[in-house]
N, C-alpha and C positions, 0 to 999 in steps of 0.2 A: 665690092661687093658696088654696081657701079648707080648709085642713088642718084636724076635732078631732081626731085622736091616737088614738091605743088605747081604744076606747070597747067597752062590756060587747057581745057583739050571741049571741046565743041560736038556736040551731035545733033540731027536733024533739027529738034526743038528746043532742045538744052545747051547750055553756056555752063560747065565747073569754071572754078578757076577760086583764087585765093581769098578768102572775109576778106571784107575789107568793115570798118568801122561803121559807114555808111548802114548795110547791113544789118543792124540792132531788128532795126524796127520792124523789115517783113519779119525778121528769125520768128521776136515776139509775138505778133499777129498770124503770122503761117501755123509755125511748129511749132515750137521752143516749151510752148505752154504749154501746151495740150498733153496731158496726163495718157491719152492714147496712143502719145506717137509716144512722146519719149519712154513715157516705162513699155514697150515693146522694146528697145533694144537700151533696156535696163541704164537710162540717165536721167537726171533728176531732173522734174519740171522744173522752168524759171518763171516767176509773179512781172517781176518789173524791170525794164529797162538798165541803171545797173548793175543788173546782176548782169544781164547782158553782156553789154559792156566791157567789164569786167571777164564774165568768159571768152571772148571777142581779142582784145587785150592779149587774154593767153596765148588766144591762138595768130594770131599773128609775130608775134613774140617769139614763136615758134618754127614759124618761115623759111626763117634764119635757119635754119640745122636742116641741113639734105635728106636727110631719113625722115622730115613730114612732111608728110603727105592729108591731106584737110581741104579737102572741096564746096565749094557752098556751088549749089544747086542751083541753077537762074532758070528759070521758064524765059525765050525769049521771048515771046508771041507778047508778055505784059513787065519784061523786067524782072519782077519776083524771087525773091529769094527766098526757093520754096521747100528744102532741105534739105541735107550735106549728104556728103557720101567721105570715109577716110578709111586709111589702114589704119585701126583701133593699136594694132601691135602690127612690130616690125621685128624679121631674126636672121641679123642677119648672117649670123651666123650658118642658118642653111641657105640664103636666098627666098623666104618667104614673108607675106608678111598677111594679117588677116584686115577681111572689109569690111566694115559695116558699114549701114543708110539710113538713110530714116527722109518723108516725105510727109510734109504736112495733109492734114486727116478733108485737105478743101480740094487737097491733090491726089487724091489714089483713083485709084481705076479709070488710069491711064496713060501706065506704062511707064508715066516715067521711073518708078525707081528701073526696073528692066534699062529702059534706054541709059540712065546714069552708068550701071553694074556692067552691064559693056563696053560702053566710049573706054570705061577705067583699066575693065583689064585688057584691053587693043591698045592701048595706050603704052599703058605696064610692059607686059613681055614685046614692047615694038622698043622701046626706050629708056629701058633700068635693065638692071644685071636679075630683076627677084626671077627665081622661076617655078614657083608654086602661090601662087591663091591663096586662102581657104574662107571661110562662112560657114554661116552655120548658126539656128534660128532654134526655137523653146516652139516644140512639139504641138503648139497652143497656140501660136503666132503663123495664123493661114496664110495673112495677108505679103509678111516675108517670104513665108515658105512656096508659096505662089510664084514669085519675083526672083529664088535659087532653082527650081523646079522648071523655069524655063528661061535658067542662064546659060551660058556654054560651061557651066560647073557642073560637076557631076555626084551623089552622096557616095563619099566615103564612109569610112569605121569614127576618124576620131580627128582631127586637126588640134596642132603645136601647142594651145595653149590646155590643153589640156590633159596630154601627152606633157608635160613641165610640170601642169598639179599631178604628174602621176594619177589621174584620175580619167573614168570610162569615161563617157556623155553616155546622162540617164535624164533622158526628156528634149534631150536635145537633136535635131538633124544634122548630121558636119556635111558638106561641100566644099572643095575643090578645085582644081583647075591648074595643069603643069603647063610647062611653055613647049 
């Protein structure tokens, strides 16, 4: 399986790059302290800069691994870190990955999540050995659902995460795209 790790990706309005320690303030201000953002995709809320720096330290150390994919979403116009997009699960044995993303609530409604998702999908299929990308959202998470509906991904019956757990999705809507 060909891995490239987290490489910089540029789209029209966004720069997707590795996180750096100086992203901590933007993260705390823009999204990682917001329950309405973090809880939508099952991540904890971080309330102080020390917690964010500790998390960033783990992510930055993980960039040494070629199978670690986590991008800071940087709005070009402001230079701010407004969210993230990542492969939260990588399945080397089937050349697949599961995508997660979040954008701070002040930046909702501008198409940033969809733009980041599109850029990551294109980059992945052009530069890595992945043949399938998957994502899902809870049915009640309408905002994330709209991002996936508008993307090049399509609805599927299940994703690898649930298959490996031997469960059928209940309340989740699954998506995928294949090379």
